[in-house]
VOKOL-701234 format. One line per 4 residues: for each residue x, y, z of C-alpha. Coordinates in steps of 0.25 Angstrom, whole numbers, plus 5000, padded with zeros to 4 digits. Layout:
X/Y/Z ~ ...
end
This chain:
4910/5081/4852 ~ 4914/5084/4867 ~ 4926/5076/4873 ~ 4923/5066/4883
4930/5075/4894 ~ 4920/5086/4890 ~ 4908/5077/4892 ~ 4913/5072/4905
4916/5086/4910 ~ 4902/5091/4905 ~ 4896/5080/4914 ~ 4904/5085/4926
4900/5099/4924 ~ 4888/5099/4933 ~ 4896/5092/4944 ~ 4907/5103/4943
4897/5113/4945 ~ 4890/5109/4957 ~ 4901/5115/4967 ~ 4900/5128/4959
4885/5129/4958 ~ 4882/5124/4972 ~ 4895/5128/4980 ~ 4888/5130/4994
4881/5117/4993 ~ 4894/5110/4989 ~ 4901/5117/5001 ~ 4891/5113/5010
4892/5098/5005 ~ 4907/5099/5007 ~ 4905/5103/5021 ~ 4895/5092/5024
4904/5081/5017 ~ 4916/5087/5024 ~ 4909/5086/5038 ~ 4905/5071/5035
4918/5066/5030 ~ 4926/5075/5039 ~ 4920/5067/5051 ~ 4928/5055/5046
4941/5062/5050 ~ 4938/5059/5064 ~ 4936/5044/5061 ~ 4950/5044/5054
4959/5034/5061 ~ 4974/5031/5060 ~ 4980/5018/5057 ~ 4995/5016/5057
4994/5001/5058 ~ 5007/4995/5051 ~ 5001/4982/5048 ~ 4990/4989/5039
5001/4991/5029 ~ 5001/4976/5025 ~ 4991/4971/5015 ~ 4979/4964/5021
4983/4949/5023 ~ 4998/4952/5023 ~ 5005/4940/5030 ~ 5012/4950/5039
4999/4955/5044 ~ 4993/4941/5045 ~ 5005/4936/5053 ~ 5005/4949/5062
4990/4947/5065 ~ 4992/4932/5067 ~ 5003/4936/5077 ~ 4995/4946/5084
4982/4937/5085 ~ 4991/4927/5092 ~ 5001/4934/5100 ~ 4994/4948/5102
5000/4962/5099 ~ 5015/4963/5096 ~ 5017/4978/5099 ~ 5023/4985/5111
5027/4999/5116 ~ 5040/5001/5123 ~ 5040/5012/5135 ~ 5054/5014/5139
5061/5023/5149 ~ 5075/5026/5153 ~ 5079/5030/5167 ~ 5090/5041/5169
5105/5037/5169 ~ 5110/5031/5182 ~ 5097/5023/5184 ~ 5091/5010/5179
5077/5005/5177 ~ 5079/4995/5188 ~ 5075/5006/5199 ~ 5062/5008/5205
5057/5020/5198 ~ 5060/5015/5184 ~ 5054/5002/5187 ~ 5041/5009/5193
5041/5017/5180 ~ 5041/5005/5171 ~ 5031/4998/5179 ~ 5022/5011/5178
5024/5012/5163 ~ 5020/4997/5161 ~ 5007/4998/5169 ~ 5003/5011/5163
5006/5006/5149 ~ 4999/4993/5151 ~ 4986/5000/5155 ~ 4985/5007/5142
4974/5001/5132 ~ 4980/4993/5121 ~ 4992/4989/5130 ~ 4993/4974/5132
5004/4975/5143 ~ 5016/4983/5147 ~ 5029/4977/5153 ~ 5039/4985/5161
5052/4981/5167 ~ 5046/4982/5181 ~ 5035/4972/5177 ~ 5045/4961/5175
5043/4949/5185 ~ 5054/4941/5192 ~ 5055/4925/5192 ~ 5054/4920/5206
5053/4906/5212 ~ 5040/4903/5219 ~ 5036/4891/5227 ~ 5029/4886/5214
5040/4889/5205 ~ 5045/4901/5197 ~ 5036/4913/5195 ~ 5037/4927/5189
5033/4938/5200 ~ 5034/4953/5200 ~ 5048/4958/5201 ~ 5045/4972/5207
5034/4978/5215 ~ 5021/4983/5209 ~ 5028/4997/5211 ~ 5042/4995/5207
5045/5008/5214 ~ 5043/5001/5227 ~ 5053/4990/5224 ~ 5066/4989/5232
5080/4990/5225 ~ 5082/4975/5229 ~ 5069/4971/5223 ~ 5072/4979/5210
5086/4973/5210 ~ 5081/4958/5211 ~ 5071/4961/5200 ~ 5081/4968/5191
5090/4955/5191 ~ 5079/4947/5187 ~ 5074/4956/5176 ~ 5088/4958/5170
5090/4943/5169 ~ 5077/4941/5162 ~ 5077/4940/5146 ~ 5073/4951/5137
5071/4961/5148 ~ 5083/4969/5143 ~ 5080/4976/5130 ~ 5065/4975/5132
5062/4981/5146 ~ 5076/4985/5150 ~ 5087/4992/5143 ~ 5102/4988/5144
5106/4999/5153 ~ 5094/4997/5162 ~ 5090/5012/5161 ~ 5078/5009/5152
5066/5000/5153 ~ 5054/4999/5144 ~ 5039/4995/5146 ~ 5035/4986/5135
5020/4989/5132 ~ 5013/4978/5124 ~ 5001/4982/5116 ~ 4988/4975/5113
4984/4971/5099 ~ 4978/4983/5093 ~ 4966/4983/5083 ~ 4970/4986/5069
4968/4999/5062 ~ 4964/5012/5068 ~ 4959/5006/5081 ~ 4973/5000/5084
4980/5013/5080 ~ 4971/5021/5090 ~ 4974/5011/5101 ~ 4988/5011/5098
4988/5026/5099 ~ 4981/5026/5113 ~ 4991/5016/5118 ~ 5003/5024/5113
4996/5037/5119 ~ 4995/5029/5132 ~ 5009/5024/5132 ~ 5014/5038/5129
5006/5044/5140 ~ 5012/5033/5150 ~ 5026/5037/5146 ~ 5023/5052/5146
5018/5051/5161 ~ 5031/5042/5164 ~ 5040/5053/5158 ~ 5033/5064/5166
5035/5056/5179 ~ 5049/5052/5175 ~ 5056/5063/5167 ~ 5070/5057/5170
5066/5045/5162 ~ 5066/5043/5146 ~ 5054/5036/5140 ~ 5053/5030/5127
5041/5023/5120 ~ 5041/5015/5107 ~ 5035/5003/5100 ~ 5027/5000/5087
5014/5006/5093 ~ 5021/5019/5095 ~ 5025/5019/5080 ~ 5011/5017/5076
5006/5028/5084 ~ 5016/5037/5079 ~ 5013/5034/5065 ~ 4998/5037/5067
5002/5050/5075 ~ 5011/5054/5063 ~ 5000/5051/5053 ~ 4991/5061/5061
5002/5071/5063 ~ 5005/5071/5049 ~ 4991/5074/5045 ~ 4991/5086/5054
5005/5090/5051 ~ 5006/5089/5036 ~ 4992/5093/5031 ~ 4992/5108/5035
5006/5110/5028 ~ 5001/5103/5016 ~ 4988/5111/5015 ~ 4997/5124/5017
5005/5119/5005 ~ 4993/5117/4997 ~ 4988/5131/5001 ~ 5001/5138/4997
5002/5131/4984 ~ 4988/5133/4980 ~ 4990/5148/4984 ~ 5002/5149/4975
4995/5143/4964 ~ 4982/5150/4965 ~ 4986/5163/4971 ~ 4974/5164/4979
4969/5161/4993 ~ 4956/5155/4988 ~ 4963/5143/4980 ~ 4972/5138/4991
4960/5138/5002 ~ 4952/5130/4992 ~ 4963/5120/4990 ~ 4965/5118/5005
4950/5117/5007 ~ 4950/5105/4996 ~ 4962/5098/5003 ~ 4955/5099/5017
4942/5095/5012 ~ 4948/5083/5004 ~ 4956/5078/5016 ~ 4944/5079/5025
4935/5071/5016 ~ 4946/5060/5014 ~ 4950/5059/5028 ~ 4936/5059/5033
4932/5049/5023 ~ 4943/5040/5027 ~ 4939/5041/5042 ~ 4924/5038/5038
4929/5026/5030 ~ 4938/5021/5041 ~ 4951/5023/5033 ~ 4962/5027/5043
4974/5036/5041 ~ 4987/5028/5040 ~ 5001/5030/5034 ~ 4995/5029/5020
4981/5037/5021 ~ 4988/5048/5028 ~ 4993/5052/5015 ~ 4979/5055/5010
4978/5069/5015 ~ 4991/5073/5008 ~ 4986/5066/4996 ~ 4973/5074/4996
4981/5087/4997 ~ 4989/5084/4984 ~ 4976/5080/4977 ~ 4967/5091/4982
4977/5102/4979 ~ 4979/5097/4965 ~ 4964/5097/4962 ~ 4960/5110/4969
4972/5118/4963 ~ 4968/5112/4949 ~ 4954/5117/4951 ~ 4958/5131/4957
4968/5134/4946 ~ 4958/5130/4935 ~ 4948/5140/4942 ~ 4958/5151/4940
4960/5147/4926 ~ 4945/5147/4923 ~ 4944/5161/4930 ~ 4954/5166/4919
4946/5160/4908 ~ 4932/5164/4913 ~ 4936/5178/4916 ~ 4935/5188/4928
4919/5187/4928 ~ 4919/5172/4931 ~ 4915/5168/4945 ~ 4921/5158/4954
4910/5148/4951 ~ 4913/5149/4936 ~ 4928/5148/4937 ~ 4927/5136/4947
4917/5129/4939 ~ 4925/5130/4926 ~ 4937/5126/4934 ~ 4930/5114/4940
4925/5109/4926 ~ 4939/5110/4921 ~ 4946/5103/4932 ~ 4935/5093/4937
4938/5082/4927 ~ 4953/5082/4927 ~ 4953/5082/4943 ~ 4942/5071/4943
4951/5062/4934 ~ 4963/5065/4942 ~ 4956/5062/4955 ~ 4950/5049/4949
4963/5044/4945 ~ 4969/5048/4959 ~ 4958/5040/4966 ~ 4960/5028/4957
4975/5028/4959 ~ 4973/5029/4975 ~ 4961/5020/4975 ~ 4969/5009/4968
4976/5008/4981 ~ 4964/5002/4987 ~ 4967/4989/4981 ~ 4980/4988/4990
4979/4977/5000 ~ 4987/4986/5010 ~ 4976/4994/5018 ~ 4984/5007/5020
4986/5008/5005 ~ 4972/5005/5002 ~ 4967/5015/5012 ~ 4976/5025/5006
4970/5023/4992 ~ 4956/5025/4997 ~ 4959/5037/5005 ~ 4968/5043/4994
4957/5041/4983 ~ 4947/5048/4993 ~ 4956/5059/4995 ~ 4958/5061/4980
4942/5061/4978 ~ 4941/5071/4990 ~ 4951/5081/4984 ~ 4944/5081/4971
4930/5082/4977 ~ 4935/5093/4987 ~ 4941/5101/4975 ~ 4929/5101/4966
4919/5103/4977 ~ 4925/5113/4986 ~ 4933/5122/4977 ~ 4922/5124/4967
4911/5127/4978 ~ 4920/5137/4985 ~ 4925/5143/4972 ~ 4911/5145/4967
4908/5154/4979 ~ 4920/5163/4977 ~ 4924/5172/4966 ~ 4932/5167/4954
4947/5166/4957 ~ 4957/5175/4951 ~ 4960/5171/4936 ~ 4974/5167/4934
4981/5161/4922 ~ 4995/5160/4928 ~ 4994/5146/4934 ~ 4987/5141/4921
4998/5147/4912 ~ 5009/5141/4920 ~ 5002/5127/4920 ~ 5000/5128/4905
5015/5133/4903 ~ 5020/5121/4910 ~ 5011/5112/4902 ~ 5016/5118/4889
5031/5116/4893 ~ 5028/5101/4896 ~ 5021/5099/4883 ~ 5031/5107/4875
5042/5097/4879 ~ 5035/5084/4882 ~ 5047/5075/4879 ~ 5056/5083/4889
5046/5083/4900 ~ 5043/5068/4898 ~ 5057/5064/4898 ~ 5060/5073/4910
5048/5066/4918 ~ 5053/5052/4915 ~ 5067/5055/4919 ~ 5062/5062/4932
5053/5050/4935 ~ 5065/5040/4932 ~ 5074/5047/4942 ~ 5063/5047/4953
5060/5032/4950 ~ 5075/5029/4954 ~ 5070/5032/4968 ~ 5062/5018/4968
5076/5012/4969 ~ 5077/5018/4983 ~ 5063/5014/4988 ~ 5064/5004/5000
5052/4997/5007 ~ 5053/5000/5022 ~ 5044/5004/5033 ~ 5050/5009/5046
5039/5016/5054 ~ 5049/5023/5063 ~ 5056/5029/5051 ~ 5042/5037/5049
5047/5046/5060 ~ 5058/5056/5062 ~ 5071/5050/5069 ~ 5068/5059/5081
5054/5055/5083 ~ 5051/5051/5097 ~ 5046/5038/5092 ~ 5059/5035/5086
5067/5039/5098 ~ 5059/5030/5107 ~ 5061/5018/5098 ~ 5076/5021/5097
5077/5023/5113 ~ 5070/5010/5116 ~ 5077/5002/5106 ~ 5090/5007/5111
5087/5003/5125 ~ 5079/4991/5123 ~ 5075/4983/5111 ~ 5067/4986/5098
5053/4990/5098 ~ 5048/4984/5085 ~ 5039/4972/5088 ~ 5042/4960/5079
5036/4946/5081 ~ 5039/4932/5075 ~ 5027/4923/5074 ~ 5032/4908/5074
5023/4898/5069 ~ 5025/4883/5072 ~ 5019/4870/5074 ~ 5011/4866/5086
5020/4864/5098 ~ 5031/4873/5094 ~ 5031/4882/5106 ~ 5034/4869/5115
5045/4865/5106 ~ 5059/4868/5112 ~ 5065/4868/5098 ~ 5055/4878/5093
5057/4887/5104 ~ 5072/4885/5103 ~ 5071/4889/5088 ~ 5063/4902/5092
5073/4905/5103 ~ 5085/4904/5093 ~ 5078/4912/5082 ~ 5075/4923/5092
5090/4924/5096 ~ 5094/4925/5082 ~ 5083/4935/5079 ~ 5089/4944/5090
5102/4945/5082 ~ 5094/4953/5071 ~ 5097/4968/5071 ~ 5082/4971/5073
5079/4962/5084 ~ 5082/4965/5099 ~ 5075/4952/5104 ~ 5065/4941/5102
5057/4934/5112 ~ 5047/4922/5111 ~ 5043/4910/5119 ~ 5056/4904/5117
5063/4915/5125 ~ 5053/4912/5137 ~ 5056/4897/5136 ~ 5071/4900/5135
5071/4909/5147 ~ 5063/4899/5155 ~ 5073/4888/5152 ~ 5084/4898/5157
5077/4898/5170 ~ 5075/4883/5171 ~ 5089/4879/5167 ~ 5097/4891/5172
5104/4892/5159 ~ 5103/4901/5147 ~ 5090/4904/5140 ~ 5087/4894/5130
5075/4886/5125 ~ 5074/4872/5131 ~ 5078/4861/5120 ~ 5068/4850/5125
5053/4850/5128 ~ 5056/4846/5142 ~ 5064/4858/5144 ~ 5054/4867/5138
5043/4861/5147 ~ 5051/4864/5159 ~ 5053/4879/5155 ~ 5038/4880/5152
5035/4875/5166 ~ 5044/4886/5172 ~ 5038/4896/5163 ~ 5024/4892/5167
5028/4893/5181 ~ 5034/4907/5180 ~ 5022/4912/5172 ~ 5012/4907/5181
5007/4895/5173 ~ 5008/4900/5159 ~ 5019/4900/5149 ~ 5024/4914/5147
5027/4910/5132 ~ 5012/4911/5129 ~ 5013/4925/5122 ~ 5023/4919/5113
5016/4906/5109 ~ 5003/4903/5102 ~ 4998/4889/5104 ~ 4985/4884/5097
4982/4874/5109 ~ 4981/4887/5118 ~ 4970/4893/5110 ~ 4969/4908/5108
4975/4915/5096 ~ 4983/4902/5093 ~ 4970/4895/5088 ~ 4973/4903/5075
4985/4894/5072 ~ 4980/4880/5077 ~ 4992/4872/5070 ~ 5003/4881/5074
5010/4887/5087 ~ 5014/4902/5086 ~ 5026/4908/5093 ~ 5030/4922/5094
5044/4929/5094 ~ 5043/4943/5099 ~ 5054/4953/5094 ~ 5059/4966/5098
5065/4973/5086 ~ 5071/4986/5082 ~ 5062/4996/5075 ~ 5066/4995/5060
5060/4996/5046 ~ 5052/4986/5039 ~ 5064/4982/5030 ~ 5072/4977/5042
5060/4970/5048 ~ 5057/4963/5035 ~ 5072/4958/5035 ~ 5070/4953/5049
5057/4946/5046 ~ 5063/4940/5034 ~ 5074/4934/5042 ~ 5065/4929/5053
5056/4922/5042 ~ 5068/4917/5034 ~ 5082/4913/5040 ~ 5078/4914/5055
5066/4906/5053 ~ 5072/4896/5044 ~ 5083/4892/5054 ~ 5075/4893/5067
5061/4890/5064 ~ 5057/4883/5051 ~ 5065/4870/5055 ~ 5055/4869/5066
5042/4872/5058 ~ 5041/4886/5063 ~ 5038/4899/5055 ~ 5042/4913/5059
5033/4925/5055 ~ 5039/4939/5059 ~ 5028/4948/5062 ~ 5025/4959/5072
5022/4974/5070 ~ 5036/4977/5065
end
């Protein structure tokens, strides 16, 4: 009675024989399938979105989307330049350059607005009251020294200018480029790429026109672009060396030219099938799925070398009269089932990741399972079809003998090898004690990377480039309550004492500054509703009839996005923070939600939700 495996093998024998009996037909089909699936590579997109690493429905994503639905995008790019020593940015040429940068940047698709130092207006008294008017001519290069001096005094007395648009030494200025809200996924990544390319082009032209100035560009959109760029570069940079390693190792093992070429052919074909299928299915490349091509190299090398080594062993068994078709058919029958079972278990293992509620992990599971299947199919279709058209390989027993010798040594001392393996695994498992959960996107790049340099230069001259937001939810009428605005103002000042936070800004700051203009004293939120009403009246006059706090407050009675929270008013605190890892930002968020909120907000019925890209 035959064993179950023999019965199973006998049913697979006709399948194994097809590539050997009809090699030209199989090769033609491989070319056709390769052309169809390969077309999907041109549809393959890149998605470096950081929010996609959260499970669907995660509160962090829900809060972030609610914030963006209400207040818009939170991301900015910072274009900064430094003038030569002995000069300041309060000169006609640097001011004209800043104005030109802001206008060129603002014209790029995907940019909401760009603000430069030269764009700042001044507060003047008109017959109908105070108003903001342009402080410099349309072309700052035509401004007189007296005009610039009067405007400089006004600007330097304004809050939050130093550290955002102006450096302490007055030699550097930045243009803050606020971006629109981008669509999710690949479309947003492509728009982000176009925006970054446009901004880099603006800076490149400015550098050519002003070689004496030093330019820097930084911001979270730049990091996303560089991550995507690095993904693309890594695929191009590392694939050829890995293929070369596979070629050399196969050559050393098989001692022939035919074998390594077949191995590389399998690897290329499997990668083409997998990446093309991903493109056709709409699965983008991200920091997880970019591991799939390397994974295919590992799996494909193992399957193809297993088959080719077995073909040489069969050539020895069948004798010198055996043909290439006979040896590869015998090798295929011998290795097909073991490779099929290992491929199936590999696909099941990676396929189980599809149950993850984290999209990049689920996508990786699908792509890895497809890659394992592609490597198996390419091995047992391409190699048998080509080998059937070629003479039998040189018979060799050396590899077989060495493998059997190693197996015999292990079996002769099973306890020794078992204990040794357990000790080795135990020593390696100690490394778990040093595993830390941390994500710092800047740490992905070498210290001398231009992106790192730009972030350090801008943060040294101005303030942090990491965007953070606090969404404050309160009862109706909160934004007109002096006590609420005073609590938010006090929270911000304490927040600015944190090592990560350079400054915080909200509607409370606008009101405090307006109160300074009304009272002539220090910036502070009025303590009475009457005082708040006087300040609001002044702010409306200055801003042409509308409160300049609108972008920081969402009131249901005003309609728009606020209709989504009809029983609450939402207020926003924008923070400029230093770039850091996720661990430090988690501690900051915990402090905001916990102790800081307990002391300043919860007694007034307010809830603080830290959010934002960082």
